[in-house]
PDB file of N, H, CA, C and O in Angstrom:
ATOM      1  N   MET A   1       1.245 -12.618   5.690  1.00  0.00           N
ATOM      2  CA  MET A   1       2.666 -12.580   5.416  1.00  0.00           C
ATOM      3  C   MET A   1       3.104 -11.175   4.987  1.00  0.00           C
ATOM      4  O   MET A   1       4.209 -10.743   5.316  1.00  0.00           O
ATOM      5  N   HIS A   2       2.237 -10.462   4.251  1.00  0.00           N
ATOM      6  H   HIS A   2       1.340 -10.814   3.984  1.00  0.00           H
ATOM      7  CA  HIS A   2       2.658  -9.146   3.768  1.00  0.00           C
ATOM      8  C   HIS A   2       2.856  -8.156   4.900  1.00  0.00           C
ATOM      9  O   HIS A   2       3.663  -7.235   4.777  1.00  0.00           O
ATOM     10  N   VAL A   3       2.139  -8.327   5.996  1.00  0.00           N
ATOM     11  H   VAL A   3       1.483  -9.076   6.095  1.00  0.00           H
ATOM     12  CA  VAL A   3       2.319  -7.429   7.141  1.00  0.00           C
ATOM     13  C   VAL A   3       3.699  -7.664   7.775  1.00  0.00           C
ATOM     14  O   VAL A   3       4.361  -6.718   8.202  1.00  0.00           O
ATOM     15  N   GLN A   4       4.120  -8.922   7.830  1.00  0.00           N
ATOM     16  H   GLN A   4       3.582  -9.690   7.483  1.00  0.00           H
ATOM     17  CA  GLN A   4       5.436  -9.220   8.385  1.00  0.00           C
ATOM     18  C   GLN A   4       6.556  -8.633   7.524  1.00  0.00           C
ATOM     19  O   GLN A   4       7.525  -8.081   8.046  1.00  0.00           O
ATOM     20  N   VAL A   5       6.416  -8.755   6.214  1.00  0.00           N
ATOM     21  H   VAL A   5       5.629  -9.204   5.790  1.00  0.00           H
ATOM     22  CA  VAL A   5       7.420  -8.191   5.298  1.00  0.00           C
ATOM     23  C   VAL A   5       7.443  -6.678   5.436  1.00  0.00           C
ATOM     24  O   VAL A   5       8.515  -6.076   5.510  1.00  0.00           O
ATOM     25  N   HIS A   6       6.284  -6.067   5.472  1.00  0.00           N
ATOM     26  H   HIS A   6       5.413  -6.556   5.412  1.00  0.00           H
ATOM     27  CA  HIS A   6       6.186  -4.613   5.610  1.00  0.00           C
ATOM     28  C   HIS A   6       6.844  -4.149   6.912  1.00  0.00           C
ATOM     29  O   HIS A   6       7.624  -3.197   6.921  1.00  0.00           O
ATOM     30  N   GLY A   7       6.518  -4.834   8.003  1.00  0.00           N
ATOM     31  H   GLY A   7       5.884  -5.607   7.995  1.00  0.00           H
ATOM     32  CA  GLY A   7       7.103  -4.491   9.303  1.00  0.00           C
ATOM     33  C   GLY A   7       8.606  -4.688   9.325  1.00  0.00           C
ATOM     34  O   GLY A   7       9.334  -3.880   9.902  1.00  0.00           O
ATOM     35  N   MET A   8       9.077  -5.766   8.694  1.00  0.00           N
ATOM     36  H   MET A   8       8.486  -6.422   8.225  1.00  0.00           H
ATOM     37  CA  MET A   8      10.509  -6.022   8.650  1.00  0.00           C
ATOM     38  C   MET A   8      11.243  -4.894   7.918  1.00  0.00           C
ATOM     39  O   MET A   8      12.323  -4.469   8.329  1.00  0.00           O
ATOM     40  N   LEU A   9      10.639  -4.421   6.830  1.00  0.00           N
ATOM     41  H   LEU A   9       9.762  -4.766   6.496  1.00  0.00           H
ATOM     42  CA  LEU A   9      11.258  -3.314   6.094  1.00  0.00           C
ATOM     43  C   LEU A   9      11.335  -2.062   6.964  1.00  0.00           C
ATOM     44  O   LEU A   9      12.328  -1.336   6.907  1.00  0.00           O
ATOM     45  N   HIS A  10      10.313  -1.799   7.758  1.00  0.00           N
ATOM     46  H   HIS A  10       9.507  -2.389   7.804  1.00  0.00           H
ATOM     47  CA  HIS A  10      10.374  -0.666   8.689  1.00  0.00           C
ATOM     48  C   HIS A  10      11.506  -0.867   9.693  1.00  0.00           C
ATOM     49  O   HIS A  10      12.244   0.070   9.995  1.00  0.00           O
ATOM     50  N   LEU A  11      11.642  -2.080  10.208  1.00  0.00           N
ATOM     51  H   LEU A  11      11.042  -2.842   9.963  1.00  0.00           H
ATOM     52  CA  LEU A  11      12.723  -2.352  11.166  1.00  0.00           C
ATOM     53  C   LEU A  11      14.097  -2.173  10.532  1.00  0.00           C
ATOM     54  O   LEU A  11      15.065  -1.841  11.216  1.00  0.00           O
ATOM     55  N   LEU A  12      14.177  -2.395   9.220  1.00  0.00           N
ATOM     56  H   LEU A  12      13.391  -2.665   8.664  1.00  0.00           H
ATOM     57  CA  LEU A  12      15.441  -2.212   8.502  1.00  0.00           C
ATOM     58  C   LEU A  12      15.689  -0.753   8.117  1.00  0.00           C
ATOM     59  O   LEU A  12      16.722  -0.434   7.529  1.00  0.00           O
ATOM     60  N   GLY A  13      14.743   0.135   8.448  1.00  0.00           N
ATOM     61  H   GLY A  13      13.903  -0.125   8.925  1.00  0.00           H
ATOM     62  CA  GLY A  13      14.957   1.561   8.219  1.00  0.00           C
ATOM     63  C   GLY A  13      14.162   2.171   7.084  1.00  0.00           C
ATOM     64  O   GLY A  13      14.275   3.372   6.840  1.00  0.00           O
ATOM     65  N   PHE A  14      13.363   1.386   6.381  1.00  0.00           N
ATOM     66  H   PHE A  14      13.271   0.410   6.578  1.00  0.00           H
ATOM     67  CA  PHE A  14      12.538   1.936   5.314  1.00  0.00           C
ATOM     68  C   PHE A  14      11.339   2.638   5.938  1.00  0.00           C
ATOM     69  O   PHE A  14      10.794   2.179   6.941  1.00  0.00           O
ATOM     70  N   ASP A  15      10.927   3.768   5.330  1.00  0.00           N
ATOM     71  H   ASP A  15      11.370   4.142   4.515  1.00  0.00           H
ATOM     72  CA  ASP A  15       9.748   4.484   5.837  1.00  0.00           C
ATOM     73  C   ASP A  15       9.042   5.155   4.668  1.00  0.00           C
ATOM     74  O   ASP A  15       9.533   6.144   4.124  1.00  0.00           O
ATOM     75  N   HIS A  16       7.903   4.622   4.286  1.00  0.00           N
ATOM     76  H   HIS A  16       7.504   3.819   4.728  1.00  0.00           H
ATOM     77  CA  HIS A  16       7.146   5.113   3.137  1.00  0.00           C
ATOM     78  C   HIS A  16       6.492   6.458   3.398  1.00  0.00           C
ATOM     79  O   HIS A  16       5.995   7.084   2.463  1.00  0.00           O
ATOM     80  N   GLU A  17       6.478   6.919   4.637  1.00  0.00           N
ATOM     81  H   GLU A  17       6.882   6.410   5.397  1.00  0.00           H
ATOM     82  CA  GLU A  17       5.811   8.184   4.962  1.00  0.00           C
ATOM     83  C   GLU A  17       6.744   9.389   4.907  1.00  0.00           C
ATOM     84  O   GLU A  17       6.287  10.522   5.059  1.00  0.00           O
ATOM     85  N   ILE A  18       8.017   9.174   4.697  1.00  0.00           N
ATOM     86  H   ILE A  18       8.388   8.254   4.573  1.00  0.00           H
ATOM     87  CA  ILE A  18       8.992  10.271   4.652  1.00  0.00           C
ATOM     88  C   ILE A  18       8.806  11.115   3.393  1.00  0.00           C
ATOM     89  O   ILE A  18       8.742  12.343   3.454  1.00  0.00           O
ATOM     90  N   SER A  19       8.722  10.435   2.256  1.00  0.00           N
ATOM     91  H   SER A  19       8.774   9.437   2.207  1.00  0.00           H
ATOM     92  CA  SER A  19       8.594  11.122   0.977  1.00  0.00           C
ATOM     93  C   SER A  19       8.042  10.149  -0.056  1.00  0.00           C
ATOM     94  O   SER A  19       7.980   8.944   0.187  1.00  0.00           O
ATOM     95  N   GLU A  20       7.646  10.674  -1.201  1.00  0.00           N
ATOM     96  H   GLU A  20       7.697  11.653  -1.398  1.00  0.00           H
ATOM     97  CA  GLU A  20       7.179   9.812  -2.284  1.00  0.00           C
ATOM     98  C   GLU A  20       8.294   8.899  -2.760  1.00  0.00           C
ATOM     99  O   GLU A  20       8.054   7.732  -3.070  1.00  0.00           O
ATOM    100  N   GLU A  21       9.507   9.420  -2.819  1.00  0.00           N
ATOM    101  H   GLU A  21       9.702  10.368  -2.567  1.00  0.00           H
ATOM    102  CA  GLU A  21      10.655   8.617  -3.249  1.00  0.00           C
ATOM    103  C   GLU A  21      10.907   7.465  -2.276  1.00  0.00           C
ATOM    104  O   GLU A  21      11.138   6.331  -2.697  1.00  0.00           O
ATOM    105  N   ALA A  22      10.862   7.757  -0.982  1.00  0.00           N
ATOM    106  H   ALA A  22      10.674   8.678  -0.640  1.00  0.00           H
ATOM    107  CA  ALA A  22      11.063   6.719   0.032  1.00  0.00           C
ATOM    108  C   ALA A  22       9.938   5.687  -0.039  1.00  0.00           C
ATOM    109  O   ALA A  22      10.174   4.491   0.133  1.00  0.00           O
ATOM    110  N   GLY A  23       8.725   6.153  -0.291  1.00  0.00           N
ATOM    111  H   GLY A  23       8.534   7.124  -0.431  1.00  0.00           H
ATOM    112  CA  GLY A  23       7.594   5.241  -0.428  1.00  0.00           C
ATOM    113  C   GLY A  23       7.747   4.324  -1.628  1.00  0.00           C
ATOM    114  O   GLY A  23       7.459   3.129  -1.551  1.00  0.00           O
ATOM    115  N   ALA A  24       8.203   4.892  -2.738  1.00  0.00           N
ATOM    116  H   ALA A  24       8.436   5.862  -2.800  1.00  0.00           H
ATOM    117  CA  ALA A  24       8.407   4.099  -3.949  1.00  0.00           C
ATOM    118  C   ALA A  24       9.493   3.043  -3.729  1.00  0.00           C
ATOM    119  O   ALA A  24       9.355   1.904  -4.173  1.00  0.00           O
ATOM    120  N   LYS A  25      10.562   3.425  -3.050  1.00  0.00           N
ATOM    121  H   LYS A  25      10.674   4.351  -2.690  1.00  0.00           H
ATOM    122  CA  LYS A  25      11.653   2.481  -2.781  1.00  0.00           C
ATOM    123  C   LYS A  25      11.176   1.355  -1.868  1.00  0.00           C
ATOM    124  O   LYS A  25      11.486   0.188  -2.104  1.00  0.00           O
ATOM    125  N   MET A  26      10.425   1.705  -0.829  1.00  0.00           N
ATOM    126  H   MET A  26      10.173   2.654  -0.637  1.00  0.00           H
ATOM    127  CA  MET A  26       9.931   0.680   0.090  1.00  0.00           C
ATOM    128  C   MET A  26       8.940  -0.231  -0.627  1.00  0.00           C
ATOM    129  O   MET A  26       8.964  -1.445  -0.425  1.00  0.00           O
ATOM    130  N   GLU A  27       8.080   0.330  -1.452  1.00  0.00           N
ATOM    131  H   GLU A  27       8.061   1.317  -1.616  1.00  0.00           H
ATOM    132  CA  GLU A  27       7.123  -0.475  -2.206  1.00  0.00           C
ATOM    133  C   GLU A  27       7.851  -1.442  -3.142  1.00  0.00           C
ATOM    134  O   GLU A  27       7.454  -2.599  -3.284  1.00  0.00           O
ATOM    135  N   GLU A  28       8.919  -0.958  -3.778  1.00  0.00           N
ATOM    136  H   GLU A  28       9.241  -0.018  -3.664  1.00  0.00           H
ATOM    137  CA  GLU A  28       9.716  -1.809  -4.667  1.00  0.00           C
ATOM    138  C   GLU A  28      10.330  -2.973  -3.883  1.00  0.00           C
ATOM    139  O   GLU A  28      10.244  -4.126  -4.304  1.00  0.00           O
ATOM    140  N   GLU A  29      10.942  -2.666  -2.754  1.00  0.00           N
ATOM    141  H   GLU A  29      11.013  -1.729  -2.412  1.00  0.00           H
ATOM    142  CA  GLU A  29      11.562  -3.708  -1.928  1.00  0.00           C
ATOM    143  C   GLU A  29      10.515  -4.700  -1.417  1.00  0.00           C
ATOM    144  O   GLU A  29      10.755  -5.907  -1.388  1.00  0.00           O
ATOM    145  N   GLU A  30       9.363  -4.185  -1.019  1.00  0.00           N
ATOM    146  H   GLU A  30       9.168  -3.205  -1.043  1.00  0.00           H
ATOM    147  CA  GLU A  30       8.284  -5.039  -0.536  1.00  0.00           C
ATOM    148  C   GLU A  30       7.850  -6.000  -1.638  1.00  0.00           C
ATOM    149  O   GLU A  30       7.643  -7.187  -1.386  1.00  0.00           O
ATOM    150  N   GLY A  31       7.716  -5.493  -2.847  1.00  0.00           N
ATOM    151  H   GLY A  31       7.885  -4.528  -3.052  1.00  0.00           H
ATOM    152  CA  GLY A  31       7.332  -6.332  -3.981  1.00  0.00           C
ATOM    153  C   GLY A  31       8.351  -7.418  -4.274  1.00  0.00           C
ATOM    154  O   GLY A  31       7.982  -8.563  -4.535  1.00  0.00           O
ATOM    155  N   ILE A  32       9.626  -7.070  -4.235  1.00  0.00           N
ATOM    156  H   ILE A  32       9.926  -6.139  -4.023  1.00  0.00           H
ATOM    157  CA  ILE A  32      10.689  -8.044  -4.478  1.00  0.00           C
ATOM    158  C   ILE A  32      10.639  -9.164  -3.445  1.00  0.00           C
ATOM    159  O   ILE A  32      10.713 -10.345  -3.785  1.00  0.00           O
ATOM    160  N   LEU A  33      10.512  -8.777  -2.184  1.00  0.00           N
ATOM    161  H   LEU A  33      10.451  -7.818  -1.907  1.00  0.00           H
ATOM    162  CA  LEU A  33      10.469  -9.787  -1.124  1.00  0.00           C
ATOM    163  C   LEU A  33       9.230 -10.672  -1.235  1.00  0.00           C
ATOM    164  O   LEU A  33       9.328 -11.894  -1.120  1.00  0.00           O
ATOM    165  N   LEU A  34       8.076 -10.068  -1.454  1.00  0.00           N
ATOM    166  H   LEU A  34       7.996  -9.076  -1.548  1.00  0.00           H
ATOM    167  CA  LEU A  34       6.849 -10.857  -1.557  1.00  0.00           C
ATOM    168  C   LEU A  34       6.892 -11.795  -2.758  1.00  0.00           C
ATOM    169  O   LEU A  34       6.433 -12.934  -2.675  1.00  0.00           O
ATOM    170  N   GLU A  35       7.435 -11.328  -3.857  1.00  0.00           N
ATOM    171  H   GLU A  35       7.809 -10.402  -3.924  1.00  0.00           H
ATOM    172  CA  GLU A  35       7.556 -12.172  -5.044  1.00  0.00           C
ATOM    173  C   GLU A  35       8.481 -13.359  -4.769  1.00  0.00           C
ATOM    174  O   GLU A  35       8.199 -14.484  -5.181  1.00  0.00           O
ATOM    175  N   SER A  36       9.577 -13.097  -4.076  1.00  0.00           N
ATOM    176  H   SER A  36       9.806 -12.183  -3.742  1.00  0.00           H
ATOM    177  CA  SER A  36      10.517 -14.189  -3.772  1.00  0.00           C
ATOM    178  C   SER A  36       9.893 -15.221  -2.836  1.00  0.00           C
ATOM    179  O   SER A  36      10.310 -16.380  -2.818  1.00  0.00           O
ATOM    180  N   LEU A  37       8.882 -14.795  -2.050  1.00  0.00           N
ATOM    181  H   LEU A  37       8.544 -13.854  -2.065  1.00  0.00           H
ATOM    182  CA  LEU A  37       8.179 -15.698  -1.142  1.00  0.00           C
ATOM    183  C   LEU A  37       6.940 -16.312  -1.806  1.00  0.00           C
ATOM    184  O   LEU A  37       6.153 -17.000  -1.156  1.00  0.00           O
ATOM    185  N   LYS A  38       6.780 -16.052  -3.115  1.00  0.00           N
ATOM    186  H   LYS A  38       7.420 -15.493  -3.643  1.00  0.00           H
ATOM    187  CA  LYS A  38       5.654 -16.574  -3.898  1.00  0.00           C
ATOM    188  C   LYS A  38       4.305 -16.036  -3.440  1.00  0.00           C
ATOM    189  O   LYS A  38       3.288 -16.716  -3.580  1.00  0.00           O
ATOM    190  N   TRP A  39       4.285 -14.810  -2.888  1.00  0.00           N
ATOM    191  H   TRP A  39       5.111 -14.258  -2.774  1.00  0.00           H
ATOM    192  CA  TRP A  39       3.044 -14.164  -2.462  1.00  0.00           C
ATOM    193  C   TRP A  39       2.260 -13.776  -3.701  1.00  0.00           C
ATOM    194  O   TRP A  39       2.812 -13.154  -4.608  1.00  0.00           O
ATOM    195  N   LYS A  40       0.999 -14.128  -3.757  1.00  0.00           N
ATOM    196  H   LYS A  40       0.550 -14.633  -3.020  1.00  0.00           H
ATOM    197  CA  LYS A  40       0.169 -13.874  -4.938  1.00  0.00           C
ATOM    198  C   LYS A  40      -0.538 -12.525  -4.894  1.00  0.00           C
ATOM    199  O   LYS A  40      -0.933 -12.005  -5.937  1.00  0.00           O
ATOM    200  N   GLY A  41      -0.704 -11.954  -3.709  1.00  0.00           N
ATOM    201  H   GLY A  41      -0.383 -12.377  -2.862  1.00  0.00           H
ATOM    202  CA  GLY A  41      -1.416 -10.696  -3.579  1.00  0.00           C
ATOM    203  C   GLY A  41      -0.511  -9.490  -3.740  1.00  0.00           C
ATOM    204  O   GLY A  41       0.655  -9.614  -4.115  1.00  0.00           O
ATOM    205  N   LYS A  42      -1.058  -8.335  -3.452  1.00  0.00           N
ATOM    206  H   LYS A  42      -2.005  -8.235  -3.147  1.00  0.00           H
ATOM    207  CA  LYS A  42      -0.312  -7.087  -3.495  1.00  0.00           C
ATOM    208  C   LYS A  42       0.397  -6.875  -2.172  1.00  0.00           C
ATOM    209  O   LYS A  42       0.103  -7.537  -1.177  1.00  0.00           O
ATOM    210  N   GLY A  43       1.328  -5.947  -2.176  1.00  0.00           N
ATOM    211  H   GLY A  43       1.567  -5.408  -2.985  1.00  0.00           H
ATOM    212  CA  GLY A  43       1.965  -5.543  -0.944  1.00  0.00           C
ATOM    213  C   GLY A  43       1.062  -4.622  -0.150  1.00  0.00           C
ATOM    214  O   GLY A  43       0.045  -4.154  -0.662  1.00  0.00           O
ATOM    215  N   LEU A  44       1.419  -4.363   1.078  1.00  0.00           N
ATOM    216  H   LEU A  44       2.245  -4.744   1.494  1.00  0.00           H
ATOM    217  CA  LEU A  44       0.600  -3.542   1.962  1.00  0.00           C
ATOM    218  C   LEU A  44       0.509  -2.100   1.468  1.00  0.00           C
ATOM    219  O   LEU A  44      -0.558  -1.491   1.551  1.00  0.00           O
ATOM    220  N   ILE A  45       1.589  -1.551   0.964  1.00  0.00           N
ATOM    221  H   ILE A  45       2.456  -2.045   0.896  1.00  0.00           H
ATOM    222  CA  ILE A  45       1.580  -0.166   0.483  1.00  0.00           C
ATOM    223  C   ILE A  45       0.645  -0.036  -0.716  1.00  0.00           C
ATOM    224  O   ILE A  45      -0.189   0.870  -0.750  1.00  0.00           O
ATOM    225  N   GLN A  46       0.769  -0.922  -1.695  1.00  0.00           N
ATOM    226  H   GLN A  46       1.446  -1.657  -1.668  1.00  0.00           H
ATOM    227  CA  GLN A  46      -0.084  -0.853  -2.878  1.00  0.00           C
ATOM    228  C   GLN A  46      -1.548  -1.076  -2.516  1.00  0.00           C
ATOM    229  O   GLN A  46      -2.429  -0.427  -3.081  1.00  0.00           O
ATOM    230  N   SER A  47      -1.817  -1.981  -1.587  1.00  0.00           N
ATOM    231  H   SER A  47      -1.102  -2.508  -1.129  1.00  0.00           H
ATOM    232  CA  SER A  47      -3.190  -2.217  -1.139  1.00  0.00           C
ATOM    233  C   SER A  47      -3.779  -0.960  -0.504  1.00  0.00           C
ATOM    234  O   SER A  47      -4.954  -0.655  -0.710  1.00  0.00           O
ATOM    235  N   ALA A  48      -2.980  -0.237   0.260  1.00  0.00           N
ATOM    236  H   ALA A  48      -2.025  -0.485   0.428  1.00  0.00           H
ATOM    237  CA  ALA A  48      -3.452   0.998   0.894  1.00  0.00           C
ATOM    238  C   ALA A  48      -3.737   2.067  -0.159  1.00  0.00           C
ATOM    239  O   ALA A  48      -4.738   2.777  -0.068  1.00  0.00           O
ATOM    240  N   TYR A  49      -2.857   2.185  -1.164  1.00  0.00           N
ATOM    241  H   TYR A  49      -2.043   1.608  -1.238  1.00  0.00           H
ATOM    242  CA  TYR A  49      -3.101   3.149  -2.238  1.00  0.00           C
ATOM    243  C   TYR A  49      -4.395   2.812  -2.980  1.00  0.00           C
ATOM    244  O   TYR A  49      -5.196   3.699  -3.277  1.00  0.00           O
ATOM    245  N   ASP A  50      -4.593   1.535  -3.274  1.00  0.00           N
ATOM    246  H   ASP A  50      -3.943   0.814  -3.033  1.00  0.00           H
ATOM    247  CA  ASP A  50      -5.792   1.107  -3.990  1.00  0.00           C
ATOM    248  C   ASP A  50      -7.049   1.390  -3.172  1.00  0.00           C
ATOM    249  O   ASP A  50      -8.050   1.854  -3.719  1.00  0.00           O
ATOM    250  N   ALA A  51      -7.007   1.119  -1.882  1.00  0.00           N
ATOM    251  H   ALA A  51      -6.194   0.742  -1.438  1.00  0.00           H
ATOM    252  CA  ALA A  51      -8.163   1.363  -1.017  1.00  0.00           C
ATOM    253  C   ALA A  51      -8.509   2.850  -0.979  1.00  0.00           C
ATOM    254  O   ALA A  51      -9.684   3.215  -1.027  1.00  0.00           O
ATOM    255  N   GLU A  52      -7.505   3.696  -0.895  1.00  0.00           N
ATOM    256  H   GLU A  52      -6.551   3.399  -0.856  1.00  0.00           H
ATOM    257  CA  GLU A  52      -7.741   5.144  -0.872  1.00  0.00           C
ATOM    258  C   GLU A  52      -8.330   5.612  -2.192  1.00  0.00           C
ATOM    259  O   GLU A  52      -9.245   6.436  -2.203  1.00  0.00           O
ATOM    260  N   THR A  53      -7.822   5.099  -3.303  1.00  0.00           N
ATOM    261  H   THR A  53      -7.079   4.430  -3.294  1.00  0.00           H
ATOM    262  CA  THR A  53      -8.340   5.465  -4.621  1.00  0.00           C
ATOM    263  C   THR A  53      -9.789   5.032  -4.764  1.00  0.00           C
ATOM    264  O   THR A  53     -10.626   5.799  -5.241  1.00  0.00           O
ATOM    265  N   ASN A  54     -10.090   3.800  -4.350  1.00  0.00           N
ATOM    266  H   ASN A  54      -9.410   3.177  -3.963  1.00  0.00           H
ATOM    267  CA  ASN A  54     -11.469   3.306  -4.440  1.00  0.00           C
ATOM    268  C   ASN A  54     -12.403   4.110  -3.547  1.00  0.00           C
ATOM    269  O   ASN A  54     -13.533   4.401  -3.939  1.00  0.00           O
ATOM    270  N   ARG A  55     -11.951   4.469  -2.361  1.00  0.00           N
ATOM    271  H   ARG A  55     -11.033   4.233  -2.043  1.00  0.00           H
ATOM    272  CA  ARG A  55     -12.781   5.242  -1.447  1.00  0.00           C
ATOM    273  C   ARG A  55     -13.088   6.618  -2.043  1.00  0.00           C
ATOM    274  O   ARG A  55     -14.218   7.095  -1.948  1.00  0.00           O
ATOM    275  N   ASN A  56     -12.105   7.246  -2.645  1.00  0.00           N
ATOM    276  H   ASN A  56     -11.187   6.858  -2.723  1.00  0.00           H
ATOM    277  CA  ASN A  56     -12.312   8.565  -3.243  1.00  0.00           C
ATOM    278  C   ASN A  56     -13.272   8.515  -4.421  1.00  0.00           C
ATOM    279  O   ASN A  56     -13.992   9.480  -4.675  1.00  0.00           O
ATOM    280  N   HIS A  57     -13.288   7.408  -5.137  1.00  0.00           N
ATOM    281  H   HIS A  57     -12.703   6.624  -4.931  1.00  0.00           H
ATOM    282  CA  HIS A  57     -14.179   7.276  -6.292  1.00  0.00           C
ATOM    283  C   HIS A  57     -15.617   6.975  -5.886  1.00  0.00           C
ATOM    284  O   HIS A  57     -16.539   7.159  -6.681  1.00  0.00           O
ATOM    285  N   HIS A  58     -15.811   6.519  -4.670  1.00  0.00           N
ATOM    286  H   HIS A  58     -15.062   6.369  -4.024  1.00  0.00           H
ATOM    287  CA  HIS A  58     -17.141   6.099  -4.251  1.00  0.00           C
ATOM    288  C   HIS A  58     -17.666   6.881  -3.049  1.00  0.00           C
ATOM    289  O   HIS A  58     -18.407   6.341  -2.229  1.00  0.00           O
ATOM    290  N   MET A  59     -17.293   8.115  -2.950  1.00  0.00           N
ATOM    291  H   MET A  59     -16.690   8.554  -3.617  1.00  0.00           H
ATOM    292  CA  MET A  59     -17.770   8.940  -1.841  1.00  0.00           C
ATOM    293  C   MET A  59     -19.235   9.286  -2.076  1.00  0.00           C
ATOM    294  O   MET A  59     -19.657   9.519  -3.209  1.00  0.00           O
ATOM    295  N   GLU A  60     -19.992   9.317  -1.008  1.00  0.00           N
ATOM    296  H   GLU A  60     -19.650   9.127  -0.087  1.00  0.00           H
ATOM    297  CA  GLU A  60     -21.414   9.635  -1.113  1.00  0.00           C
ATOM    298  C   GLU A  60     -21.693  11.036  -0.571  1.00  0.00           C
ATOM    299  O   GLU A  60     -21.011  11.519   0.333  1.00  0.00           O
ATOM    300  N   ASN A  61     -22.713  11.675  -1.147  1.00  0.00           N
ATOM    301  H   ASN A  61     -23.267  11.283  -1.882  1.00  0.00           H
ATOM    302  CA  ASN A  61     -23.139  12.961  -0.590  1.00  0.00           C
ATOM    303  C   ASN A  61     -24.160  12.702   0.501  1.00  0.00           C
ATOM    304  O   ASN A  61     -24.461  11.544   0.791  1.00  0.00           O
ATOM    305  N   SER A  62     -24.691  13.725   1.103  1.00  0.00           N
ATOM    306  H   SER A  62     -24.447  14.665   0.868  1.00  0.00           H
ATOM    307  CA  SER A  62     -25.599  13.572   2.247  1.00  0.00           C
ATOM    308  C   SER A  62     -26.920  12.912   1.869  1.00  0.00           C
ATOM    309  O   SER A  62     -27.622  12.415   2.750  1.00  0.00           O
ATOM    310  N   ASP A  63     -27.285  12.890   0.574  1.00  0.00           N
ATOM    311  H   ASP A  63     -26.715  13.294  -0.142  1.00  0.00           H
ATOM    312  CA  ASP A  63     -28.513  12.242   0.132  1.00  0.00           C
ATOM    313  C   ASP A  63     -28.307  10.742  -0.107  1.00  0.00           C
ATOM    314  O   ASP A  63     -29.256  10.021  -0.416  1.00  0.00           O
ATOM    315  N   GLY A  64     -27.059  10.279   0.039  1.00  0.00           N
ATOM    316  H   GLY A  64     -26.288  10.864   0.290  1.00  0.00           H
ATOM    317  CA  GLY A  64     -26.763   8.880  -0.211  1.00  0.00           C
ATOM    318  C   GLY A  64     -26.441   8.567  -1.661  1.00  0.00           C
ATOM    319  O   GLY A  64     -26.259   7.409  -2.034  1.00  0.00           O
ATOM    320  N   ASN A  65     -26.373   9.628  -2.484  1.00  0.00           N
ATOM    321  H   ASN A  65     -26.521  10.569  -2.180  1.00  0.00           H
ATOM    322  CA  ASN A  65     -26.025   9.419  -3.900  1.00  0.00           C
ATOM    323  C   ASN A  65     -24.515   9.381  -4.051  1.00  0.00           C
ATOM    324  O   ASN A  65     -23.779  10.123  -3.401  1.00  0.00           O
ATOM    325  N   LEU A  66     -24.080   8.490  -4.930  1.00  0.00           N
ATOM    326  H   LEU A  66     -24.678   7.887  -5.458  1.00  0.00           H
ATOM    327  CA  LEU A  66     -22.641   8.387  -5.168  1.00  0.00           C
ATOM    328  C   LEU A  66     -22.143   9.588  -5.950  1.00  0.00           C
ATOM    329  O   LEU A  66     -22.795  10.054  -6.885  1.00  0.00           O
ATOM    330  N   LEU A  67     -20.987  10.078  -5.557  1.00  0.00           N
ATOM    331  H   LEU A  67     -20.458   9.700  -4.798  1.00  0.00           H
ATOM    332  CA  LEU A  67     -20.318  11.159  -6.283  1.00  0.00           C
ATOM    333  C   LEU A  67     -19.102  10.552  -6.956  1.00  0.00           C
ATOM    334  O   LEU A  67     -18.140  10.189  -6.278  1.00  0.00           O
ATOM    335  N   CYS A  68     -19.126  10.437  -8.262  1.00  0.00           N
ATOM    336  H   CYS A  68     -19.907  10.731  -8.812  1.00  0.00           H
ATOM    337  CA  CYS A  68     -17.995   9.831  -8.982  1.00  0.00           C
ATOM    338  C   CYS A  68     -17.374  10.813  -9.934  1.00  0.00           C
ATOM    339  O   CYS A  68     -16.411  10.479 -10.624  1.00  0.00           O
TER     340      CYS A  68
END
């Protein structure tokens, strides 16, 4: 469901890639819509931010050791 909400916001003219401000506004709108639909998970934008943060914290060097 969150992909449909995210896509609908793009069709309505929202674009999180334009600027941080535009991203924050789209994330806010996405959250409002998902909450009104009783969605229990995160929105697509927040999930992407979390995945990037987790990936950066768990990068490995060439020896296979974690770099944190």
